[in-house]
C-alpha positions as CSV (number, residue, x, y, z in Angstrom):
1,M,47.0,-38.0,-3.5
2,P,47.3,-35.9,-0.8
3,M,48.7,-33.0,-3.1
4,R,45.7,-33.5,-5.4
5,L,43.2,-33.4,-2.4
6,G,45.0,-30.1,-1.0
7,V,44.6,-28.5,-4.3
8,A,40.6,-29.5,-4.9
9,L,40.2,-28.0,-1.2
10,W,42.0,-25.0,-2.0
11,A,40.1,-24.6,-5.3
12,I,36.9,-25.1,-3.5
13,V,37.9,-22.2,-1.1
14,L,39.0,-19.8,-3.2
15,L,36.0,-20.2,-5.9
16,T,33.5,-19.9,-3.2
17,G,35.1,-17.4,-1.2
18,F,35.2,-15.0,-4.5
19,A,32.0,-16.0,-5.5
20,P,29.5,-13.0,-6.6
21,A,27.3,-11.4,-4.0
22,P,23.5,-12.0,-4.8
23,L,21.8,-8.9,-6.8
24,P,20.0,-6.8,-4.4
25,R,16.3,-7.5,-3.8
26,D,13.7,-5.2,-5.7
27,R,12.1,-3.1,-3.1
28,S,10.5,-0.6,-5.2
29,N,7.1,-2.0,-4.5
30,E,7.6,-2.7,-0.9
31,V,4.6,-1.6,1.3
32,N,5.8,0.6,4.4
33,L,5.1,3.9,5.8
34,R,8.3,5.1,4.3
35,T,7.4,4.1,0.8
36,L,3.9,5.5,1.2
37,Q,4.9,8.8,2.3
38,G,3.8,11.9,-0.2
39,V,0.9,13.4,-1.8
40,W,-1.5,10.9,-4.0
41,K,-3.8,12.0,-6.5
42,L,-7.1,9.6,-7.0
43,V,-7.6,8.1,-10.4
44,D,-10.1,5.4,-10.1
45,V,-12.8,4.6,-7.5
46,R,-14.7,1.4,-7.7
47,K,-17.4,0.3,-5.6
48,E,-18.6,-3.9,-5.3
49,G,-16.7,-3.7,-8.7
50,K,-18.4,-0.8,-10.5
51,A,-16.5,2.6,-11.1
52,E,-18.0,4.9,-8.7
53,I,-17.3,7.8,-10.6
54,D,-17.7,7.9,-14.6
55,D,-16.5,11.7,-15.1
56,A,-12.6,11.4,-15.0
57,T,-13.0,15.5,-14.5
58,K,-14.5,14.6,-10.9
59,L,-11.4,12.9,-9.7
60,Q,-8.8,15.5,-10.6
61,D,-8.8,17.3,-7.6
62,I,-9.2,14.6,-5.1
63,R,-5.8,14.2,-3.3
64,F,-4.6,12.6,0.0
65,E,-1.3,13.0,2.0
66,I,0.4,10.5,3.9
67,K,2.9,11.9,6.1
68,G,4.2,10.1,8.9
69,E,1.5,7.9,10.6
70,T,-1.0,10.2,9.1
71,F,-3.6,9.7,6.3
72,R,-5.2,13.1,5.3
73,T,-7.5,14.0,2.5
74,L,-6.6,17.1,0.9
75,P,-9.3,19.8,0.8
76,V,-10.5,20.7,-2.4
77,G,-11.2,24.8,-2.4
78,P,-11.8,26.5,1.1
79,R,-13.2,23.4,2.8
80,G,-11.4,23.2,5.8
81,P,-8.4,21.1,6.9
82,G,-9.3,17.6,5.4
83,T,-10.4,14.6,7.2
84,V,-7.4,13.0,9.1
85,Y,-7.0,9.8,9.9
86,R,-4.1,7.6,11.6
87,L,-2.5,4.8,9.4
88,T,-1.3,1.7,10.5
89,L,0.2,-1.4,8.4
90,D,0.7,-5.0,8.8
91,S,3.4,-6.3,6.4
92,S,3.4,-9.5,8.0
93,R,0.6,-10.3,6.0
94,S,0.0,-10.9,2.4
95,P,-1.0,-8.6,0.9
96,V,-0.3,-6.0,3.3
97,W,-2.9,-4.7,5.8
98,M,-3.8,-1.4,6.2
99,T,-5.8,0.4,8.8
100,L,-7.0,3.8,8.8
101,S,-8.6,5.0,12.0
102,R,-9.9,8.2,13.4
103,Q,-11.9,9.4,16.5
104,E,-15.5,10.8,16.3
105,G,-16.4,11.6,19.9
106,D,-16.5,8.6,21.7
107,N,-16.6,6.3,18.6
108,V,-13.4,5.3,16.7
109,Q,-14.0,5.1,12.9
110,L,-12.3,2.1,11.4
111,I,-11.5,1.5,7.5
112,E,-9.8,-1.7,7.3
113,G,-8.6,-3.0,4.0
114,V,-5.3,-4.4,2.0
115,V,-3.0,-2.3,0.0
116,R,-0.4,-2.9,-2.6
117,L,2.2,-0.6,-4.4
118,Q,3.2,-0.6,-8.1
119,G,5.9,1.7,-8.8
120,D,4.0,5.1,-8.3
121,R,0.5,3.4,-8.3
122,L,-1.1,2.8,-4.9
123,T,-4.4,0.5,-4.7
124,F,-6.2,0.1,-1.7
125,C,-9.2,-2.0,-1.4
126,Y,-11.3,-1.9,1.8
127,A,-14.5,-2.9,3.4
128,L,-17.0,0.1,3.5
129,P,-17.9,1.1,7.1
130,G,-21.5,0.4,8.1
131,V,-22.4,-2.3,5.1
132,Q,-23.2,-5.5,7.3
133,P,-20.7,-7.8,7.6
134,V,-17.7,-5.4,7.3
135,R,-14.9,-7.7,6.6
136,R,-11.4,-7.1,5.3
137,P,-11.0,-8.0,1.8
138,E,-8.5,-10.8,1.4
139,R,-7.6,-9.8,-2.3
140,F,-7.9,-7.0,-4.7
141,D,-11.4,-8.0,-5.7
142,T,-14.5,-5.0,-5.7
143,D,-17.1,-7.5,-6.6
144,Q,-18.0,-8.4,-3.3
145,K,-21.1,-6.5,-1.2
146,G,-19.8,-3.4,0.6
147,Q,-16.2,-3.4,-1.0
148,M,-14.5,-0.4,-2.5
149,Q,-11.1,0.2,-4.4
150,M,-9.3,3.5,-4.8
151,T,-6.3,3.5,-7.2
152,L,-4.1,6.5,-6.3
153,V,-0.9,7.9,-8.4
154,R,2.0,9.4,-6.4
155,E,2.2,13.2,-7.3
156,K,5.1,14.0,-4.7
157,R,7.2,12.2,-2.5
């Protein structure tokens, strides 16, 4: 009896000690400052559920760059440096909260929304500044008043 018990205990120890490790978690859609870096091309814009720009050729030159904590519109043609925002993320929220802020004189402009990453496709749904009430969206639904959604595709990292 003690021999069988000893063999059984050793078998359990050996089987659990050499059990395969769990597969690594897929982090390709994880939203953080590292995964969002690069140049992004605008492919779709929706305002309150409707396509904002019907002509795809008007979207082809609109790009954004995320570098460090900076979110910047890239100028089309010779129109200055583009608009620069400070980008902050709160990945403790689901969906992840994204806030863009910039100083305009004595005022701070805030654009608050939610963001998701699906491979090289980034979707940002946000509340339009100045439309009352300004509330951060809780999901990717632009049918509500004052809500906008941009879909971007990564051009380069």
